[in-house]
C-alpha positions, 0 to 999 in steps of 0.5 A, a space after each residue: 483132789 490134789 495135795 496142793 489143793 487140799 493143803 491150801 485149805 484153811 479152817 479159820 479166817 486169816 487174810 482170806 476166808 476159810 474153805 471148810 464148811 460143816 453142816 449136818 454131818 457133811 463137810 464141804 471143801 472149796 478151793 480155787 487152785 488147779 494145776 494150770 494156775 501157774 501157766 494161766 494165772 486164773 482160778 477155777 472153782 473146785 468144790 468137794 463134798 465129803 460124806 461122813 464115814 460109817 461107824 464101823 469104818 477102820 481108822 486111817 492107816 499110817 503109812 511108812 516114813 511117818 506119812 498119814 493116809 487121809 481118806 477123803 470119801 467112801 470106798 468108791 461109788 455104789 456099784 462101781 468098786 473103785 479104789 478110795 482116793 488117798 492124799 498123802 501129807 507130811 509136815 513141811 512137804 506137799 505131795 501130789 499123785 500126778 497123772 501117770 505115776 505108778 508105784 508106791 510112795 516109798 519108792 521116791 521117799 528119798 526125793 522128799 526127805 532130802 536124803 543123799 541126792 545126785 549132783 546138781 544139774 549144771 543148767 537149772 534153767 533148762 529144768 525150769 523151762 521143761 517144767 513149764 512146757 509140761 503144763 504141770 506145777 513144779 510139784 506135779 513135775 517132780 512126782 512125774 519124773 522123779 522115778 526115771 531121772 536125777 533132775 529132782 534134787 535141783 527142783 526148788 521144792 526140795 531145796 526149800 524143804 531142806 532149808 525149812 528143816 534146817 531152820 526148824 532144827 536150829 530154833 527147836 520149834 518142836 520143843 518150844 511148841 510141845 504141849 502148846 498145840 491143840 491135839 489134832 482132830 481125830 476124824 469126823 468125830 473130832 471135827 464135830 467135837 471141835 465145832 461144838 466146843 467153839 464159842 459164839 460171841 454174844 452181842 454186848 448188852 448193858 442196862 440203864 445204869 451201865 449206859 449212864 455210867 459209860 455216858 458220864 465217863 465219856 463226857 466227864 460229867 458225873 451228873 449227866 442224865 439222858 437228854 430226852 425220854 426218846 434217847 433213853 428208850 433208844 439206848 436201852 432197846 439197842 443194848 438190851 439182851 434181846 435187842 432187835 436186829 433192825 432198829 429205827 430211831 426217830 428223834 428230834 434234831 439236837 436230841 442226842 442221837 449220836 450218843 447211841 453209837 458212842 455209848 455202844 462202843 464203850 460198854 464191856 466187851 464191845 466190838 466194832 461199830 460201823 457208822 455210815 455217814 452220808 455228808 462231809 459236814 456230818 462226818 467232821 462233826 462226828 469225828 470232833 465228838 469222838 475226839 472229845 470223848 476220847 473214843 478211838 475211830 478209823 475212817 475207812 477207805 478202799 482196801 483198808 483192813 484197820 479196825 477201831 471201836 468206831 469205824 466211819 465210812 461214807 455212803 459212797 464207799 459203803 456202796 462197794 464190794 470192798 466194804 462188804 468184804 471188810 464188814 463180812 470179815 468182821 462178822 466172821 471174826 465175831 467182831 462186828 456189833 452193829 452198823 449204824 446209818 445216820 440221816 437214813 431218810 436220805 435213802 428215800 429222798 436222795 435216790 434221784 441224785 445219789 444212787 448209793 443211797 437207794 442201794 445202801 439198804 441192800 448192802 446192809 442187809 447182807 451183814 448178819 449184825 444189828 442195823 440201827 437207822 437214825 434220823 430226825 425227819 421220817 414222817 410216820 406216813 413214810 415208814 412203810 416205804 422206808 422199810 421196803 426200800 431198805 429191806 427191813 422186816 418188822 423193824 423195831 421203831 423208837 420215836 418221840 415228838 420232834 417239836 423244837 419248842 425254842 424255835 420261833 417260826 416266821 413267814 416274810 413276803 416281798 411287797 410291791 413286786 420287789 425281787 425276793 433276793 432284795 427282800 431277803 437281804 433286807 431281813 438279813 440286815 435287820 436280824 444281824 443288827 438286832 443285839 438281842 439275837 446276835 449278842 456276841 461273836 459266837 452267834 451265827 446265821 444260815 441262809 438257804 437258797 434253792 440254786 447255786 446262782 442265788 447263793 453266789 448272788 446273795 453272798 456277793 452282796 454280803 461278802 460272806 462264805 458259801 457252801 454248796 454241794 456237788 462233785 465240782 467242789 472239793 471236800 477241802 474247800 467245803 471244810 475251809 468255807 465252814 472254818 472261815 465262817 465259824 472262826 471269823 468274828 466278822 463273818 456272821 452269815 453263810 449262804 448255802 444250798 441244802 447240802 449244809 442241812 444234813 448233820 451240820 451241828 453248831 450250837 449257836 445258830 440263831 437264825 435260819 432264813 430260807 429264800 423262797 418256799 422250801 420244796 418239802 416239809 422234811 427238808 424244811 424241818 432238817 434245815 430249820 433244825 440247825 438253829 437253837 441247838 444250845 437250848 436258847 431261842 432262835 428263829 426260822 424265817 421263810 421269805 416268799 415272793 409277793 405272788 406266791 400262792 399254794 400249789 404254785 411252787 416249782 419242784 415237788 408238790 407238798 400240801 403240808 408245806 403249802 399249808 404251813 406257808 399260808 399262815 392260816 394255822 399254828 405253824 407248830 401244829 402243821 409241822 407236828 401233824 406231818 412229822 409225828 404220830 397223832 398221839 404226839 401232835 401239839 401246837 404252841 403251848 405256854 413256854 414255847 416260842 409262839 409262831 406268827 399265827 398264834 398271838 398267844 400261847 395255848 394253855 391246853 394240849 391240842 385235842 385229838 381230831 382230824 388233821 388240818 388241811 388247805 380246805 380247813 384253812 380257807 374256812 378258818 379265814 376271818 372276813 376282813 382278812 379274807 377280803 384283804 387276801 382277795 384284794 392282794 390276789 386281784 392286784 397281783 393278777 392286774 399287775 401280771 396282766 399289764 406286764 403281759 400286754 407290754 410284751 405283746 404290744 409290738 408283735 403280731 399275735 395272729 402270726 404267733 398263733 399260726 406258727 409264723 415269724 411274728 416280730 412285726 406289728 399287727 398293722 403291717 402283717 401281710 396276712 392281716 386281711 385273713 383275720 380282718 375278714 374273719 372278724 367281719 364275718 363274726 360281727 355279721 353273724 352276731 347281728 351287729 352285737 359286740 362279738 367279744 367283751 371290751 378289754 379282753 385278750 387271751 394272754 395265756 396263749 402268748 
């Protein structure tokens, strides 16, 4: 190993990683420097493993002139008797024993000491060209040709050494640092002793009283208490002395999950907490909360090296090797306390359109620190898939009931074949005009649509702001739309896609209205949870088409969502059995905002038993209500049949079935005699009995 390689080794982390690794009395050196680096600009792997010296080995001998010979391995390989390689070093000087150099170090000592040298060469550029042509570095070139010519004094290395020695003497570095530098490690034993003396920083921990004190200081409220039992349990587990390395926290929307990483950054001796945020709206929310609490934060960007008690990073940037290097740097410096992933259920539900969410778990698993996964919508049935996706091994799970007892659930169905958008506009107008709901300018309403076209259509009728996702909409435009909606007293409504359903936190949302059936119960709970965060009553409304029926929705099939939309059981009971553990199942109790299926609140808790299903809902229908439902279905079938007949009135069904052009009447079809003869044959074969019932047509083939 050459001197430039050895002297480039660092034993502690600076701007780059350290190059020395000690394990089981073996020392591994990893460098990338080589003699052709200046010519090629590339790096090569260079790894050396040093075995420990035997106990009876002589100490390193001191060479002449104050230089030290550092033994780099045992005295040759077994049975070969080769001379032990030696690298010589001196403060401020780098020396390399180049190929072809014979003779001792003292013979050329004057070249490195900067002693009386020959006169400078007139054309120094010739020396530089010669060094490059030799394919050696300047250090190797100097050692090769120092003994047989006078070119050495003009080399930049010697001049640099002279300047360094002059500055050192001028500022008296040796006197200033005398007694302050740690004593050098004396061989392998000294290195081992230094490693044993190194302190390993423990992750900061705090008890319940310390956590409450930090939260009260943060919110400037001396009487502040935990909002829910689940919030208290999660904070205690996360900051316990024996806290788990992997923690999943499932709390209802509005239960204060953000308090966990905010308090974690305020405890004594706290380091850095990284928070991965998947959505723009959520990031703005978190930034506002941190500013109000007086907590310093840094929004990480590519190549950033800045740190703060809380570091915010988007999911797309967290899915990069640059972020992994940044986090590894914090880990090796023992500064990273934990990494928090907010709205972590997206690692399961958003993988189809956001690749970064599916790979986020792998990147987090590379960091040797605590990982905390926060969400309000992780059903127990999805816990196993969630752990497998994010490479979690027996994580600790803290969850409580996600019931939002102040939300009143309603289903509105369009009547008489009325378009669903017109039905939605009717209910929007009714809610906005209700003084009991919108009693001041702070009260707002969110309307969720499935497509961007529906968003533009309804927003055009209402003349209100819109919020949609996708890369075609700039982040500044999204922030401006929300600001225009919240700051204007005349704008009560915003129309959005599900992009606004993640992490948006405005306390005075009174109504959340869905145009069309939601795709899944998880998305519905996330979006309806935007309402009533101030603790007052709010409404969650779904507007359905008149022809909707269970299983007839486009997109993901979700039996739980179908069961909810049928209004055959308590809406709160259906949500609870999907999102919570069996011991947390509930229904509309006294004090809750009763749903559409519960005219009166229950006075007793929901008894344990099997989960509700569509079959149970069919059996639970009363006779009169079932008859009305069947009449409505029959009426819808007849209306649909009439529309289909109108569509086939002026076309030739025979040509359509066989695959020919069919834009002509059946009586004018040139091939009509084929099916007329076939019909006559069928009538003759049936013995003049009716060959098919009257008024029957196969319109499904149309």
